[in-house]
C-alpha positions in Angstrom: 116.2 114.7 112.1 115.3 114.3 115.7 113.4 111.0 114.9 116.6 109.6 113.2 118.2 109.8 116.7 115.3 108.7 118.8 114.0 105.8 116.8 117.3 103.7 116.8 117.6 104.3 120.6 114.0 103.2 121.2 114.6 100.1 119.0 117.8 99.3 120.9 116.3 99.6 124.3 113.1 97.7 123.2 115.2 94.8 121.9 117.4 94.9 125.0 114.4 94.7 127.2 113.0 91.7 125.3 116.3 89.9 125.4 116.8 90.6 129.1 113.4 89.4 130.0 114.0 86.2 128.1 117.5 85.5 129.3 117.7 87.1 132.7 114.0 87.0 133.7 114.2 83.3 134.5 117.4 83.6 136.7 116.5 86.6 138.9 113.6 87.1 141.2 113.0 90.7 140.1 114.2 92.3 136.8 115.0 96.0 137.4 116.7 98.9 135.6 120.0 98.0 137.4 120.6 95.3 134.7 120.2 98.0 132.0 122.4 100.8 133.3 124.8 99.5 136.0 128.1 98.4 134.6 129.0 96.3 137.6 126.5 93.7 136.5 128.6 93.0 133.4 130.9 90.5 134.9 132.2 87.1 133.8 132.1 85.7 137.3 128.4 84.8 137.4 125.8 83.3 135.1 123.7 86.5 135.4 126.7 88.5 134.2 127.2 86.3 131.2 123.5 86.4 130.3 123.5 90.2 130.6 126.5 90.4 128.3 124.7 88.1 125.9 121.5 90.3 126.0 123.6 93.4 125.2 125.3 91.7 122.3 122.1 90.3 120.9 120.3 93.6 121.1 123.1 95.4 119.3 123.1 92.8 116.6 119.3 92.9 116.2 119.3 96.7 116.1 122.1 96.8 113.5 120.4 94.3 111.3 117.2 96.3 111.2 118.9 99.6 110.5 121.4 98.4 107.9 
């Protein structure tokens, strides 16, 4: 039962890390955990904000596809 909670979360954060490293890694000098957990990064006023939003959406779609 515990693994049914932990495995989807690990899959989600793994996919999020992959998508963020692909999308945002080329735009910023240093990729940090701020992009994962700080909501102020999710803004439509910058390219980095749009790429962060895209990474979150892609990781949720990828995780849902594998679990469905």
